[in-house]
C-alpha positions as a Markdown table, in Angstrom:
| # | Residue | x | y | z |
|---|---|---|---|---|
| 1 | Met | 0.9 | 4.4 | 123.7 |
| 2 | Gly | -2.0 | 3.9 | 121.4 |
| 3 | Arg | -4.0 | 0.6 | 121.4 |
| 4 | Ile | -5.1 | -1.8 | 118.8 |
| 5 | Tyr | -8.8 | -2.7 | 118.2 |
| 6 | Leu | -10.3 | -5.1 | 115.8 |
| 7 | Ile | -13.1 | -4.3 | 113.3 |
| 8 | Asp | -14.3 | -7.5 | 111.6 |
| 9 | Val | -15.7 | -7.1 | 108.1 |
| 10 | Thr | -16.8 | -10.7 | 107.4 |
| 11 | Asn | -20.5 | -9.6 | 107.2 |
| 12 | Arg | -19.6 | -6.9 | 104.7 |
| 13 | Asp | -16.5 | -7.7 | 102.7 |
| 14 | Gly | -16.7 | -11.5 | 103.3 |
| 15 | Val | -20.2 | -11.8 | 102.0 |
| 16 | Gln | -19.6 | -9.8 | 98.8 |
| 17 | Thr | -17.0 | -12.3 | 97.8 |
| 18 | Ala | -17.8 | -13.9 | 94.4 |
| 19 | Arg | -19.6 | -17.2 | 94.7 |
| 20 | Leu | -20.1 | -16.9 | 98.5 |
| 21 | Gly | -22.8 | -15.7 | 100.8 |
| 22 | Leu | -24.5 | -16.1 | 104.2 |
| 23 | Ser | -28.0 | -16.3 | 105.5 |
| 24 | Lys | -29.1 | -13.5 | 107.8 |
| 25 | Leu | -29.2 | -16.0 | 110.6 |
| 26 | Ala | -25.6 | -17.0 | 109.9 |
| 27 | Lys | -24.6 | -13.3 | 109.8 |
| 28 | Thr | -26.2 | -12.8 | 113.2 |
| 29 | Met | -24.5 | -15.8 | 114.7 |
| 30 | Ile | -21.1 | -14.4 | 113.5 |
| 31 | Asn | -21.9 | -11.1 | 115.2 |
| 32 | Ile | -22.6 | -13.1 | 118.4 |
| 33 | Tyr | -19.3 | -15.0 | 118.1 |
| 34 | Leu | -17.3 | -11.9 | 117.4 |
| 35 | Asn | -18.8 | -10.2 | 120.5 |
| 36 | Glu | -17.8 | -13.2 | 122.6 |
| 37 | Met | -14.3 | -13.1 | 121.2 |
| 38 | Gly | -13.8 | -9.4 | 122.1 |
| 39 | Val | -13.9 | -7.8 | 118.7 |
| 40 | Phe | -14.6 | -4.1 | 118.9 |
| 41 | Gln | -16.9 | -3.7 | 116.0 |
| 42 | Ser | -18.6 | -5.9 | 113.3 |
| 43 | Glu | -19.2 | -4.2 | 110.0 |
| 44 | Phe | -22.5 | -6.0 | 109.9 |
| 45 | Gly | -23.9 | -5.0 | 106.5 |
| 46 | Phe | -25.2 | -2.5 | 104.1 |
| 47 | Pro | -27.8 | -0.2 | 105.5 |
| 48 | Thr | -28.8 | 1.1 | 102.1 |
| 49 | Thr | -29.6 | -2.4 | 100.8 |
| 50 | Arg | -33.3 | -3.1 | 101.4 |
| 51 | His | -32.9 | -6.9 | 101.8 |
| 52 | Glu | -30.6 | -6.2 | 104.7 |
| 53 | Ser | -33.0 | -3.9 | 106.5 |
| 54 | Asn | -34.8 | -6.4 | 108.7 |
| 55 | Tyr | -31.5 | -8.2 | 109.6 |
| 56 | Leu | -29.8 | -4.9 | 110.5 |
| 57 | Arg | -32.7 | -3.8 | 112.6 |
| 58 | Ala | -33.0 | -7.1 | 114.3 |
| 59 | Asn | -29.3 | -7.1 | 115.3 |
| 60 | Leu | -29.6 | -3.5 | 116.6 |
| 61 | Glu | -32.5 | -4.8 | 118.7 |
| 62 | Leu | -30.3 | -7.6 | 120.0 |
| 63 | Gln | -27.8 | -4.9 | 120.9 |
| 64 | Glu | -30.4 | -3.0 | 122.8 |
| 65 | Met | -31.4 | -6.2 | 124.6 |
| 66 | Gly | -27.8 | -6.6 | 125.7 |
| 67 | Val | -27.2 | -9.8 | 123.6 |
| 68 | Leu | -24.8 | -7.9 | 121.3 |
| 69 | Gln | -22.9 | -5.9 | 123.9 |
| 70 | Pro | -20.3 | -4.3 | 124.0 |
| 71 | Ile | -19.6 | -4.9 | 120.3 |
| 72 | His | -20.3 | -2.0 | 118.0 |
| 73 | Leu | -22.4 | -2.7 | 114.8 |
| 74 | Gly | -21.2 | -0.6 | 111.9 |
| 75 | Gly | -22.8 | -0.1 | 108.5 |
| 76 | Trp | -20.9 | 0.5 | 105.2 |
| 77 | Leu | -22.1 | 3.0 | 102.7 |
| 78 | Arg | -20.9 | 5.2 | 99.9 |
| 79 | Ala | -19.8 | 8.8 | 100.7 |
| 80 | Thr | -22.9 | 10.5 | 99.3 |
| 81 | Thr | -25.6 | 12.4 | 101.2 |
| 82 | Glu | -28.2 | 10.3 | 99.4 |
| 83 | Asp | -26.8 | 7.1 | 100.7 |
| 84 | Val | -26.4 | 8.5 | 104.2 |
| 85 | Glu | -30.0 | 9.7 | 104.3 |
| 86 | Lys | -31.3 | 6.4 | 102.9 |
| 87 | Ala | -29.3 | 4.4 | 105.4 |
| 88 | Phe | -30.9 | 6.2 | 108.4 |
| 89 | Glu | -34.3 | 6.0 | 106.7 |
| 90 | Leu | -34.1 | 2.2 | 106.3 |
| 91 | Val | -32.3 | 1.5 | 109.5 |
| 92 | Pro | -33.1 | 4.4 | 111.9 |
| 93 | Gly | -31.4 | 2.8 | 114.9 |
| 94 | Ile | -28.0 | 2.6 | 113.3 |
| 95 | Lys | -25.3 | 4.6 | 115.2 |
| 96 | Asp | -21.9 | 3.6 | 113.7 |
| 97 | Ile | -21.1 | 3.9 | 110.1 |
| 98 | Asn | -18.2 | 3.9 | 107.6 |
| 99 | Ile | -18.5 | 6.0 | 104.5 |
| 100 | Ser | -16.3 | 5.2 | 101.6 |
| 101 | Ile | -14.9 | 7.0 | 98.5 |
| 102 | Ser | -12.1 | 6.5 | 96.1 |
| 103 | Thr | -9.0 | 8.7 | 96.6 |
| 104 | Ser | -6.4 | 7.4 | 94.1 |
| 105 | Arg | -5.9 | 9.1 | 90.7 |
| 106 | Gln | -6.4 | 5.7 | 89.1 |
| 107 | Met | -9.8 | 5.2 | 90.6 |
| 108 | Ile | -10.9 | 8.9 | 90.4 |
| 109 | Asn | -10.1 | 8.9 | 86.7 |
| 110 | Gly | -11.1 | 5.3 | 86.0 |
| 111 | Lys | -14.5 | 5.5 | 87.8 |
| 112 | Phe | -15.6 | 9.0 | 87.2 |
| 113 | Gln | -14.1 | 9.2 | 83.6 |
| 114 | Gly | -13.1 | 12.9 | 84.1 |
| 115 | Ala | -16.5 | 14.0 | 85.6 |
| 116 | Lys | -14.9 | 14.5 | 89.1 |
| 117 | Gly | -11.5 | 15.5 | 90.5 |
| 118 | Glu | -9.8 | 15.6 | 93.9 |
| 119 | Lys | -11.8 | 18.7 | 94.9 |
| 120 | Asp | -15.0 | 16.9 | 94.2 |
| 121 | Ile | -13.9 | 13.9 | 96.3 |
| 122 | Leu | -13.2 | 16.2 | 99.3 |
| 123 | Leu | -16.5 | 17.9 | 98.8 |
| 124 | Met | -18.5 | 14.6 | 98.6 |
| 125 | Ala | -16.7 | 13.3 | 101.8 |
| 126 | Ser | -17.4 | 16.6 | 103.6 |
| 127 | Glu | -21.1 | 16.6 | 102.7 |
| 128 | Ala | -21.5 | 12.9 | 103.6 |
| 129 | Ile | -19.9 | 13.4 | 107.1 |
| 130 | Asp | -22.1 | 16.4 | 107.7 |
| 131 | Ala | -25.2 | 14.5 | 106.7 |
| 132 | Ala | -24.2 | 11.5 | 108.9 |
| 133 | Arg | -23.9 | 13.8 | 112.0 |
| 134 | Ala | -27.2 | 15.5 | 111.2 |
| 135 | Cys | -28.9 | 12.0 | 111.0 |
| 136 | Gly | -27.5 | 11.1 | 114.4 |
| 137 | Ala | -24.4 | 9.0 | 113.8 |
| 138 | Gln | -22.4 | 8.5 | 116.9 |
| 139 | Thr | -19.2 | 7.3 | 115.3 |
| 140 | Ile | -18.1 | 7.9 | 111.7 |
| 141 | Gly | -15.2 | 6.2 | 109.9 |
| 142 | Val | -14.1 | 7.7 | 106.6 |
| 143 | Asn | -12.7 | 5.3 | 104.1 |
| 144 | Ala | -10.0 | 6.2 | 101.6 |
| 145 | Glu | -10.5 | 3.5 | 98.9 |
| 146 | Asp | -7.3 | 2.6 | 97.1 |
| 147 | Ala | -5.3 | 4.6 | 99.7 |
| 148 | Ser | -2.1 | 2.6 | 98.9 |
| 149 | Arg | -2.1 | 4.0 | 95.4 |
| 150 | Thr | -3.1 | 7.6 | 96.5 |
| 151 | Asp | -0.5 | 10.4 | 96.7 |
| 152 | Asp | 0.5 | 10.9 | 100.3 |
| 153 | Asp | -0.1 | 14.6 | 100.2 |
| 154 | Phe | -3.7 | 14.1 | 99.0 |
| 155 | Leu | -4.2 | 11.4 | 101.6 |
| 156 | Val | -3.2 | 13.7 | 104.4 |
| 157 | Lys | -5.4 | 16.4 | 103.0 |
| 158 | Phe | -8.3 | 14.0 | 102.7 |
| 159 | Gly | -7.8 | 12.7 | 106.3 |
| 160 | Thr | -7.4 | 16.2 | 107.7 |
| 161 | Leu | -10.7 | 17.3 | 106.1 |
| 162 | Ala | -12.4 | 14.2 | 107.6 |
| 163 | Arg | -11.1 | 15.1 | 111.0 |
| 164 | Glu | -12.1 | 18.7 | 110.7 |
| 165 | Arg | -15.6 | 17.7 | 109.7 |
| 166 | Gly | -15.9 | 15.5 | 112.8 |
| 167 | Ala | -14.9 | 12.0 | 111.6 |
| 168 | Asp | -13.7 | 9.6 | 114.3 |
| 169 | Arg | -11.4 | 7.4 | 112.2 |
| 170 | Leu | -9.7 | 7.4 | 108.9 |
| 171 | Arg | -9.7 | 4.0 | 107.1 |
| 172 | Tyr | -6.6 | 3.3 | 105.0 |
| 173 | Cys | -7.7 | 0.8 | 102.4 |
| 174 | Asp | -5.0 | -1.3 | 100.6 |
| 175 | Thr | -7.8 | -2.2 | 98.2 |
| 176 | Leu | -5.6 | -4.2 | 95.8 |
| 177 | Gly | -3.1 | -5.6 | 98.3 |
| 178 | Tyr | -0.5 | -3.4 | 96.7 |
| 179 | Asp | 1.3 | -2.4 | 99.9 |
| 180 | Asn | 4.2 | -4.2 | 101.7 |
| 181 | Pro | 4.9 | -4.0 | 105.4 |
| 182 | Phe | 7.5 | -1.2 | 104.9 |
| 183 | Thr | 5.4 | 1.1 | 102.8 |
| 184 | Ile | 2.3 | 0.7 | 104.9 |
| 185 | Tyr | 4.2 | 1.3 | 108.1 |
| 186 | Asn | 5.6 | 4.6 | 106.8 |
| 187 | Val | 2.5 | 6.0 | 105.4 |
| 188 | Cys | 0.3 | 5.0 | 108.4 |
| 189 | Lys | 2.8 | 6.6 | 110.8 |
| 190 | Leu | 2.7 | 9.8 | 108.6 |
| 191 | Leu | -1.1 | 9.8 | 108.7 |
| 192 | Ala | -1.3 | 9.3 | 112.4 |
| 193 | Gln | 1.1 | 12.2 | 113.0 |
| 194 | Glu | -0.2 | 14.6 | 110.4 |
| 195 | Val | -3.9 | 13.9 | 110.5 |
| 196 | Gly | -4.2 | 13.3 | 114.2 |
| 197 | Ile | -7.0 | 10.8 | 114.5 |
| 198 | Pro | -7.1 | 7.0 | 114.8 |
| 199 | Val | -6.3 | 5.1 | 111.6 |
| 200 | Glu | -7.9 | 1.8 | 110.4 |
| 201 | Leu | -6.0 | -0.7 | 108.3 |
| 202 | His | -8.0 | -2.5 | 105.6 |
| 203 | Thr | -5.8 | -4.9 | 103.7 |
| 204 | His | -6.3 | -7.5 | 100.9 |
| 205 | Gly | -4.2 | -10.6 | 100.1 |
| 206 | Asp | -3.6 | -10.2 | 96.4 |
| 207 | Leu | 0.2 | -10.4 | 97.0 |
| 208 | Gly | -0.1 | -12.6 | 100.1 |
| 209 | Met | 0.7 | -9.9 | 102.6 |
| 210 | Ala | -2.7 | -8.9 | 104.1 |
| 211 | Val | -1.8 | -10.0 | 107.7 |
| 212 | Ala | 1.7 | -8.7 | 107.6 |
| 213 | Asn | 0.5 | -5.4 | 106.2 |
| 214 | Ser | -2.2 | -5.0 | 108.8 |
| 215 | Val | 0.3 | -5.6 | 111.6 |
| 216 | Ala | 2.9 | -3.3 | 110.2 |
| 217 | Gly | 0.3 | -0.6 | 109.5 |
| 218 | Ala | -0.9 | -0.8 | 113.0 |
| 219 | Met | 2.6 | -0.5 | 114.3 |
| 220 | Gly | 3.1 | 2.7 | 112.2 |
| 221 | Val | -0.2 | 4.2 | 113.5 |
| 222 | Ile | 0.8 | 3.5 | 117.2 |
| 223 | Asp | 4.3 | 4.8 | 116.6 |
| 224 | Gly | 2.7 | 7.9 | 115.2 |
| 225 | Gly | 0.7 | 8.4 | 118.4 |
| 226 | Gln | -2.8 | 7.2 | 117.6 |
| 227 | Asp | -5.0 | 4.2 | 118.2 |
| 228 | Ala | -5.0 | 1.6 | 115.4 |
| 229 | Tyr | -8.0 | -0.4 | 114.1 |
| 230 | Ile | -7.4 | -3.5 | 112.1 |
| 231 | Asn | -10.0 | -4.8 | 109.7 |
| 232 | Thr | -10.2 | -8.6 | 109.6 |
| 233 | Thr | -12.4 | -11.4 | 108.2 |
| 234 | Ile | -12.9 | -14.9 | 109.6 |
| 235 | Asn | -10.6 | -17.4 | 107.8 |
| 236 | Gly | -9.5 | -14.5 | 105.6 |
| 237 | Ile | -12.5 | -14.8 | 103.4 |
| 238 | Gly | -12.9 | -11.8 | 101.2 |
| 239 | Glu | -12.9 | -10.4 | 97.7 |
| 240 | Arg | -10.4 | -12.0 | 95.3 |
| 241 | Ala | -7.5 | -13.4 | 97.4 |
| 242 | Gly | -9.2 | -12.4 | 100.7 |
| 243 | Asn | -8.6 | -10.0 | 103.6 |
| 244 | Ala | -6.5 | -10.2 | 106.7 |
| 245 | Asp | -7.4 | -13.3 | 108.7 |
| 246 | Leu | -8.9 | -12.6 | 112.1 |
| 247 | Val | -7.0 | -15.4 | 114.0 |
| 248 | Ala | -3.7 | -14.9 | 112.2 |
| 249 | Val | -3.8 | -11.2 | 113.1 |
| 250 | Val | -4.4 | -11.9 | 116.7 |
| 251 | Leu | -1.7 | -14.6 | 116.8 |
| 252 | Ala | 0.8 | -12.3 | 115.2 |
| 253 | Leu | 0.2 | -9.5 | 117.6 |
| 254 | Lys | 0.2 | -11.8 | 120.7 |
| 255 | Lys | 3.0 | -14.2 | 119.7 |
| 256 | Ser | 5.3 | -12.5 | 117.2 |
| 257 | Lys | 8.8 | -11.6 | 118.5 |
| 258 | Gly | 8.5 | -8.6 | 120.8 |
| 259 | Leu | 5.2 | -7.2 | 119.5 |
| 260 | Ala | 3.0 | -7.9 | 122.5 |
| 261 | Arg | 5.1 | -5.8 | 124.8 |
| 262 | Lys | 4.6 | -2.6 | 122.8 |
| 263 | Tyr | 1.6 | -3.0 | 120.6 |
| 264 | Arg | -1.3 | -4.0 | 122.8 |
| 265 | Phe | -5.0 | -4.6 | 122.3 |
| 266 | Gly | -7.4 | -2.0 | 123.7 |
| 267 | Arg | -9.8 | -4.7 | 125.0 |
| 268 | Pro | -9.3 | -8.4 | 125.9 |
| 269 | Ile | -9.3 | -10.7 | 123.0 |
| 270 | Arg | -10.5 | -14.2 | 123.9 |
| 271 | Leu | -8.4 | -16.4 | 121.6 |
| 272 | Ser | -10.1 | -19.4 | 123.1 |
| 273 | Lys | -13.1 | -18.6 | 120.9 |
| 274 | Ala | -11.0 | -18.9 | 117.7 |
| 275 | Trp | -11.7 | -22.5 | 116.9 |
| 276 | Lys | -15.4 | -22.2 | 117.3 |
| 277 | Ile | -15.8 | -19.1 | 115.2 |
| 278 | Cys | -13.5 | -20.4 | 112.4 |
| 279 | Lys | -15.3 | -23.8 | 112.3 |
| 280 | Tyr | -18.7 | -22.1 | 112.1 |
| 281 | Ala | -17.7 | -19.6 | 109.3 |
| 282 | Ser | -16.2 | -22.5 | 107.4 |
| 283 | Tyr | -19.5 | -24.4 | 107.7 |
| 284 | Ala | -21.7 | -21.4 | 107.0 |
| 285 | Phe | -19.7 | -20.3 | 103.9 |
| 286 | Asn | -19.2 | -23.9 | 102.8 |
| 287 | Val | -15.5 | -23.2 | 102.4 |
| 288 | Pro | -13.0 | -25.6 | 104.1 |
| 289 | Ile | -10.3 | -24.2 | 106.4 |
| 290 | Pro | -7.0 | -24.6 | 104.6 |
| 291 | Ile | -4.9 | -27.4 | 106.1 |
| 292 | Asn | -2.1 | -25.0 | 106.8 |
| 293 | Gln | -4.2 | -22.2 | 108.2 |
| 294 | Pro | -2.4 | -20.6 | 111.2 |
| 295 | Gly | -3.9 | -21.8 | 114.5 |
| 296 | Val | -7.0 | -23.5 | 113.2 |
| 297 | Gly | -5.8 | -25.5 | 110.2 |
| 298 | Ala | -5.7 | -29.3 | 110.4 |
| 299 | Asn | -1.9 | -29.3 | 110.3 |
| 300 | Ala | -1.3 | -26.4 | 112.6 |
| 301 | Phe | -0.3 | -28.8 | 115.4 |
| 302 | Ala | 0.4 | -31.9 | 113.4 |
| 303 | His | 3.9 | -33.4 | 113.5 |
| 304 | Ala | 5.1 | -36.3 | 111.3 |
| 305 | Ser | 8.9 | -35.8 | 110.9 |
| 306 | Gly | 10.8 | -38.0 | 113.4 |
| 307 | Ile | 12.9 | -35.1 | 114.7 |
| 308 | His | 9.8 | -32.9 | 115.1 |
| 309 | Ala | 7.7 | -35.5 | 116.7 |
| 310 | Asp | 10.4 | -36.5 | 119.1 |
| 311 | Gly | 11.0 | -32.8 | 120.0 |
| 312 | Val | 7.4 | -31.8 | 120.5 |
| 313 | Leu | 6.8 | -34.9 | 122.7 |
| 314 | Lys | 9.7 | -33.9 | 124.9 |
| 315 | Asp | 8.6 | -30.3 | 125.1 |
| 316 | Pro | 5.8 | -28.8 | 122.9 |
| 317 | Glu | 7.6 | -25.4 | 122.8 |
| 318 | Asn | 10.4 | -27.0 | 120.7 |
| 319 | Tyr | 8.1 | -26.9 | 117.7 |
| 320 | Glu | 5.0 | -24.9 | 118.7 |
| 321 | Leu | 4.9 | -21.2 | 119.4 |
| 322 | Tyr | 1.5 | -21.5 | 121.2 |
| 323 | Asp | -0.6 | -24.3 | 122.7 |
| 324 | Phe | -3.7 | -25.6 | 120.8 |
| 325 | Lys | -5.8 | -25.2 | 123.9 |
| 326 | Glu | -5.3 | -21.4 | 123.7 |
| 327 | Leu | -7.4 | -21.4 | 120.5 |
| 328 | Gly | -10.2 | -23.5 | 122.1 |
| 329 | Arg | -9.0 | -26.7 | 120.4 |
| 330 | Gly | -8.5 | -30.1 | 121.9 |
| 331 | Glu | -12.0 | -31.4 | 122.5 |
| 332 | Pro | -12.8 | -34.7 | 120.6 |
| 333 | Glu | -15.4 | -34.3 | 117.8 |
| 334 | Met | -18.1 | -36.9 | 118.1 |
| 335 | Val | -19.8 | -38.0 | 114.9 |
| 336 | Glu | -22.9 | -40.3 | 114.9 |
| 337 | Thr | -22.4 | -43.2 | 112.6 |
| 338 | Gly | -25.7 | -45.0 | 113.3 |
| 339 | Arg | -29.2 | -43.6 | 113.2 |
| 340 | Glu | -29.3 | -39.8 | 112.9 |
| 341 | Ile | -32.4 | -37.5 | 112.9 |
| 342 | Ala | -31.5 | -34.2 | 111.3 |
| 343 | Ser | -33.5 | -31.0 | 111.4 |
| 344 | Gly | -34.4 | -29.7 | 108.0 |
| 345 | Glu | -37.0 | -27.8 | 106.0 |
| 346 | Tyr | -39.2 | -30.8 | 105.8 |
| 347 | Ser | -38.8 | -32.0 | 109.4 |
| 348 | Gly | -41.8 | -33.2 | 111.4 |
| 349 | Ile | -42.7 | -32.4 | 115.0 |
| 350 | Ser | -41.6 | -35.7 | 116.4 |
| 351 | Gly | -38.2 | -35.7 | 114.9 |
| 352 | Phe | -37.7 | -32.0 | 115.7 |
| 353 | Arg | -38.6 | -32.5 | 119.4 |
| 354 | His | -36.1 | -35.4 | 119.4 |
| 355 | Val | -33.3 | -33.2 | 118.0 |
| 356 | Met | -34.1 | -30.4 | 120.4 |
| 357 | Gly | -34.4 | -32.8 | 123.4 |
| 358 | Lys | -30.9 | -34.0 | 122.8 |
| 359 | Met | -29.7 | -30.4 | 123.4 |
| 360 | Asp | -31.8 | -30.1 | 126.5 |
| 361 | Ile | -34.2 | -27.7 | 125.0 |
| 362 | Glu | -37.8 | -28.3 | 126.2 |
| 363 | Phe | -41.0 | -26.8 | 125.0 |
| 364 | Ala | -44.0 | -25.7 | 127.1 |
| 365 | Asp | -46.4 | -27.6 | 124.8 |
| 366 | Arg | -46.8 | -28.9 | 121.3 |
| 367 | Glu | -47.9 | -25.5 | 120.0 |
| 368 | Asp | -44.7 | -23.9 | 121.3 |
| 369 | Ala | -42.6 | -26.7 | 119.6 |
| 370 | Glu | -44.5 | -26.2 | 116.3 |
| 371 | Glu | -43.8 | -22.5 | 116.3 |
| 372 | Ile | -40.1 | -23.0 | 116.7 |
| 373 | Leu | -40.1 | -25.8 | 114.2 |
| 374 | Glu | -41.7 | -23.6 | 111.6 |
| 375 | Leu | -39.0 | -21.0 | 112.1 |
| 376 | Ala | -36.3 | -23.7 | 111.9 |
| 377 | Arg | -37.8 | -24.9 | 108.6 |
| 378 | Tyr | -37.6 | -21.4 | 107.1 |
| 379 | Ala | -34.0 | -21.0 | 108.4 |
| 380 | Asn | -33.1 | -24.2 | 106.7 |
| 381 | Val | -34.7 | -23.0 | 103.5 |
| 382 | Leu | -32.4 | -19.9 | 103.5 |
| 383 | Ala | -29.3 | -21.8 | 104.7 |
| 384 | Gln | -29.8 | -24.8 | 102.4 |
| 385 | Gln | -28.0 | -27.0 | 105.0 |
| 386 | Pro | -28.7 | -28.4 | 108.4 |
| 387 | Leu | -28.7 | -25.9 | 111.2 |
| 388 | Val | -26.0 | -26.2 | 113.9 |
| 389 | Ala | -26.8 | -26.5 | 117.6 |
| 390 | Asp | -26.1 | -22.8 | 118.3 |
| 391 | Glu | -28.5 | -21.7 | 115.6 |
| 392 | Leu | -31.3 | -23.9 | 117.0 |
| 393 | Tyr | -30.6 | -22.5 | 120.5 |
| 394 | Phe | -30.9 | -19.0 | 119.1 |
| 395 | Ile | -34.2 | -19.7 | 117.3 |
| 396 | Ala | -35.7 | -21.3 | 120.4 |
| 397 | Lys | -34.5 | -18.4 | 122.7 |
| 398 | Tyr | -35.3 | -15.5 | 120.3 |
| 399 | Pro | -38.2 | -16.5 | 118.1 |
| 400 | Glu | -39.4 | -13.0 | 117.4 |
| 401 | Ile | -35.9 | -11.8 | 116.4 |
| 402 | Thr | -35.5 | -14.9 | 114.2 |
| 403 | Arg | -38.8 | -14.1 | 112.5 |
| 404 | Lys | -37.4 | -10.7 | 111.5 |
| 405 | Leu | -34.1 | -12.3 | 110.3 |
| 406 | Leu | -36.1 | -14.6 | 108.0 |
| 407 | Thr | -38.4 | -12.0 | 106.6 |
| 408 | Leu | -37.6 | -10.5 | 103.2 |
| 409 | Thr | -40.0 | -7.9 | 101.7 |
| 410 | Pro | -39.3 | -7.5 | 97.9 |
| 411 | Leu | -40.4 | -4.3 | 96.3 |
| 412 | Ala | -43.8 | -4.3 | 94.7 |
């Protein structure tokens, strides 16, 4: 049987959500947390976008240092030879990429206004895959944008061409959340059988079915004889109504009736990291976790009804499918209500050493402390909110990497 792998796209689809964004340090922290959780790959950004270059290179350097291992770091780009060549020019160390092109008649006609047809789409995808291999890409995913509104015959033809040109995966994009669990299961099983390479599921929540569609699509891929890759975002943050929520997908595959016996992850997923990563993403995006969010919402384990409260006190399994401790929850949250010294962009050395000392971070001398303080100040400027403990730890441990993350070089 095939296996299921997670490719989180928070640092690509999540950050291109209207009104939201992340600092490059926050994106790096998310990559670290995803790695700790056991996610196969982070789609960590746009290698053709110049303001991402230093961040992408710094994260690849962390990968070489072993900090971001074994997670893969994949870049997203359009399926054009120009974009592929530019990506490897700006980020020469990149090895994993996903190239994307529209495949539905609606988008081909609507975007290209009659200038291109299906044959042109196949040619562009073919040339982009060839260019990526020539540039040294180790893994290539080929994305069929708006796949759920694409004719099945053309989708099979598109996927077959991608496989023949050397692509490693076909990404089935339910770009508008148009699918339902039955349609996506059938078409993804067909693709797995007819195309013969692993299939990725990229779903959106416009109709509220992103998680269900991801799970059903993965079931179809595995039943069709291939490995399945599910795209997720932390807390479901993504364009419009969002993407498939990382924790909800994991919970569904681990806890839903009968799924875990047949549809298994290809590498261990540490669900105990869920609470930490969801809380951090909520803070970094400044988007509260919905009270009814599966697993990590404030009400996920809250019981008020007399019957429910009585039942859960007698045996939690009466009204809970899983234990809160499995998600890393249960520790009390301590909040200072007296004097508090915060680290910010205008911090002085005394207050900063006080904050770092509370976290058992010591400096060799004042000069060392001032260097880290300066980096923390710049990080605060970009984040526009106080840094969390893990961010301060990161800055203190990897000051040179931090310097690259904070450096933007606008065009002259």
